[in-house]
C-alpha positions as CSV (number, residue, x, y, z in Angstrom):
1,M,5.8,13.8,-56.8
2,A,9.0,12.3,-55.6
3,T,11.9,14.1,-54.0
4,I,15.6,13.5,-53.8
5,H,17.3,14.9,-50.7
6,Q,20.9,13.8,-50.1
7,T,24.0,15.0,-48.4
8,I,27.2,13.8,-50.1
9,E,30.6,14.1,-48.5
10,T,33.5,15.3,-50.7
11,N,37.2,16.1,-50.3
12,K,36.8,19.5,-52.0
13,T,36.2,23.1,-51.0
14,V,33.2,25.1,-52.2
15,A,35.3,26.8,-54.8
16,E,36.7,23.6,-56.1
17,M,33.3,21.9,-56.3
18,R,31.7,24.9,-58.0
19,H,34.5,25.0,-60.6
20,S,34.1,21.2,-61.2
21,L,30.3,21.6,-61.7
22,D,30.7,24.6,-64.0
23,E,33.4,23.1,-66.1
24,K,32.8,19.3,-66.0
25,V,29.0,18.9,-65.6
26,L,27.1,22.0,-66.7
27,Q,28.9,22.1,-70.1
28,R,28.1,18.6,-71.1
29,P,25.6,18.4,-74.0
30,E,23.3,15.8,-72.3
31,V,23.1,18.1,-69.2
32,K,22.4,21.1,-71.3
33,F,19.6,19.2,-73.0
34,M,18.0,18.2,-69.7
35,L,18.2,21.6,-68.0
36,D,15.9,24.4,-69.2
37,E,17.6,26.9,-66.9
38,H,20.1,27.2,-64.1
39,H,21.8,29.9,-62.1
40,W,24.1,30.3,-59.1
41,D,23.0,32.3,-56.0
42,G,26.0,32.3,-53.8
43,N,26.9,28.7,-53.2
44,V,23.5,27.4,-54.3
45,L,22.9,26.2,-57.8
46,H,19.2,26.5,-58.8
47,A,18.2,24.3,-61.7
48,K,15.0,23.5,-63.5
49,G,14.5,21.0,-66.2
50,K,12.5,18.2,-67.7
51,M,13.1,15.8,-64.8
52,G,12.5,18.3,-61.9
53,T,13.4,21.5,-60.1
54,G,15.8,21.9,-57.2
55,T,19.0,23.0,-55.7
56,I,22.6,21.8,-55.2
57,T,24.0,23.6,-52.1
58,L,27.8,23.5,-51.8
59,E,29.6,23.5,-48.4
60,D,33.2,22.8,-47.7
61,K,33.6,19.0,-48.2
62,K,29.8,18.6,-48.6
63,V,27.2,18.8,-51.4
64,I,23.5,18.9,-50.4
65,L,20.9,17.9,-53.1
66,D,17.2,18.9,-52.8
67,I,15.3,18.1,-55.9
68,Q,11.5,17.9,-56.6
69,L,11.0,15.5,-59.5
70,T,8.3,15.9,-62.1
71,L,6.0,13.0,-62.9
72,F,8.3,12.0,-65.7
73,G,11.3,12.3,-63.3
74,S,9.5,10.4,-60.6
75,A,9.3,7.4,-62.9
76,A,13.1,7.3,-63.1
77,K,13.9,8.4,-59.5
78,G,16.3,5.6,-58.7
79,A,18.4,6.0,-61.9
80,I,18.5,9.8,-61.5
81,E,19.5,9.6,-57.8
82,Q,22.2,7.1,-58.5
83,T,23.6,9.0,-61.5
84,I,23.8,12.3,-59.6
85,T,25.3,10.6,-56.5
86,D,28.0,8.9,-58.6
87,Q,28.9,12.0,-60.5
88,I,29.1,14.2,-57.4
89,K,31.3,11.6,-55.6
90,K,33.5,11.4,-58.7
91,L,33.9,15.2,-58.8
92,G,34.5,15.3,-55.0
93,R,37.5,13.1,-54.9
């Protein structure tokens, strides 16, 4: 299986990024469709879905992605990686 491990620089604090993820990403219908479950443990979002399982760790001015893709997700790794990176960068401005 493929993995995605990235660190993305942002201009936001942990609290600002968490709010953005909660309000602007996790509420979107297409995200809800793809995620079977997710929960926060401190500054770490744990998520499991059709494409994979992983974490998004928030630090001040930094987001760390660690995702293990399923076989289905592995086939679309490039597109998934680019979409996540673009969205995090957009939120982190």
